[in-house]
N, C-alpha and C positions, 0 to 999 in steps of 0.2 A: 708664529708656529705653535706656541703654547695655547693660543685661543682655539686653534683647530683641534688640538689634542683634547682640550677640555670639552669642546662640543661633541667630539666623537665618544669620549668616555662618559659624558653626562655629569662630570664633576671634575675637580682638580686631579692631577695625576697622583699626588700623594694620598689624597682621601680615597681614591679608587683602589690604590694598592693596599691601603689599610683595610678597606671593606673586603677585598678579595682574600687577604690573609685571614681575617676573622671567619669568613664563611668557609674557607678551605679547612681551617682548624676544626670547626663544628662538624663539617661533613666527614672529616677524617676520624673524629671521635666516634661518630655514629657508625661509620663503616667498620671501624675496629671493634666496636661492641658487637656487631653482627658477624664478625669474622669474614667480611667481604673484602675482596681485593679488586683492583681495576680489571685484571684479566678475567676474573669471575663474571664481572658485569658484561664484558665483551662476549664471553662464551655464552652467557644467558641470552643476550640479544641474538647471537648467531643461531643458537638452538631454537629460540622462539620463531625465528624466520623460517628455519628448516621445518619445524613442526607444522607451522601454518601452511607451508608449501605442500607438505605431504598430506595434510588433512584436506586440502583443496582437491587433490587428485583422488583421495579416498572417497570424497563426497561425489565426485563424478562417477566413480565405480559403483557406489551405492545407487546413484540415480539410474544408471544403466541396468542394474539388477532389479530395481523396482519397476522399471519400464518393461522389462522382459516378463517379470512375474505377473504384472497386471495384464499384459498383452495375451498371456496364455488363457485368461478368462474372458477378456473383453472381445477379442477378435472372433473366437468361436461363437460367443453370444451374439455378436453383431451379425455374423453370417446366418445363424439360425433365425434371428428376428427378420432379416431381410428375405430369407426363403419363405417364412411363414406369411409375410405380408406381400409376397410377390403375386401379382394378379395379371392374368393374361387378358 
C-alpha cells in the first residue's frame, strides 16, 4: 500500500507532506504581503469570467454596428455602380 502512495505522490508520504508545508508557508507569506485572501482570488476569477463573457457580447454588438455602418455606404454605392454599368 505504501508503494502505491509513494508512486501517486512522487515521493515518500513524509517528504511530500514536508514539501507541501514549506510551499504553503511561502505562498501564505506572499499572499499576506499583498493582503490577498482565498475568497479574493475566487472573486477575481469569477469577475474575470463575467467580464470576458460581457466583452464577448459587446464585441458582437460592435460587429453589428460596424456592419450596419458600412452597409449604409457600400450598398448604395453597389447599386449605383450596377446601374451605371447596366447595358441593355
